[in-house]
N, C-alpha and C positions, 0 to 999 in steps of 0.2 A: 261703418261703411261707409263711405262717402260716393255717390253717384252724380250726374249731372240731369240736368233737365233742360231740354229747350224750349223758351216759350215765344210763340209771335203773336206778337203785340199790336195794337192798334189802338192810337189816342188822337186827340183833338187838342192840337196845344196851346190853345187861346188861353186857359187858365194857366199856363206852367212856364218856370224861366226855363225850359228846356229839356236835354235829359239829366245831366246833370247839377246838382247845386252852384248857384253862380253867386259869389258875395254881394253883386248889386241887387239881386234879387232877396235875401236873405230878411226874412221876419214880412214879405210882402207876396211873393207865391213860390209854391213846392215846385220842385222838379219832379219829372214823370218817375225819375229813377228813385226818391224818398218817397213818392206814393206810392210805388209797385214793391218796395221793400218793405213799407208798414204793412200792406196787404199780405205780403207772403209771412210775414211774421201772425199778423191776425187769423190768416187762413191754416196755421199749425204745417206750413210748409218748411218754412226753413230761417234761421234769422242770418243767413248769408246776404250780401252785396250782388242784387244783378249785376249783370255787363252787357251793356248793347253791341250790337253790331257798328256803330257808329254813333256819334255825338252829334244832337242836333238844338237849334238856336232856340231863343223865347220865341212862342207863336207856331213854331214849326208842327206839322202834322204828319203823323206816319200811318199809311195804311197796313203795312206789316213788319214793325221792326221786329230785329232778330234780338231775344236775350237768352244767354243762358245763366245757370245758379248751380252752386251745388248743394246738395240735398243729404239727407242722414236716412240710410235705410236700414233696417236690422238684417236683412235676407236680400239677395239679389231680383232685379226684379225679371221676370220669366214673360217675355215676349207671350203675346195670345190674347185672347177676349178679355180675359179677366184683368190684365194688364191697361188694356185699351180705355176698358170702364174705369181704372183707377185713375187714367191719365185725365178721362174728361171729367171725371168727378174734382181732381184736382183745379182743372178749368174754372168750372162752373164755382166753385170755392172762392177760390181769386177773384172771378167777375164781381163775387156777391160782398166780396171786401174792399172792392174799388172802385171809385165814382163812375158815374156812366160815361164820362168822356172818357175814358182806358178803360179798353177790354183785352183779354187773352184770347186771341181766336181758336189756339190750340197749346196743348202740352204733349211735348213728345221725349222720350229718351235719346240722350245725348251721349257719346263716347264719350268717357272718363274724363279724355285727354281735350275734348271739345271747348274751345274757348269763342266768344261772339265775333270778337275782335280780328281775329286772324281767320276764322274759317267760316264767315257767315254765306 
């Protein structure tokens, strides 16, 4: 079963070529999207691509970028304290896998049709 997470992400864009990969930056600076996607894989959250509420240029910072990502679950998420703890643990695992200049402020369950670009 597939579900969606909404991540609230903050980052300092100084060391990044922007949100998405840019041909002009190839080999020199990573994108924030590539960095977050690698952390999602390393943390065992998903191998899917994160989608942001907007694209940002090279060097731009974000205080709270809204990102959605599709994840696989064996059972539906049940709201409550246990799920809140699970979501907090996901944010912690992601932050452990991310460089210090990219932080997941919070992970939340999102509606299955949620999309950061059209519903942020």
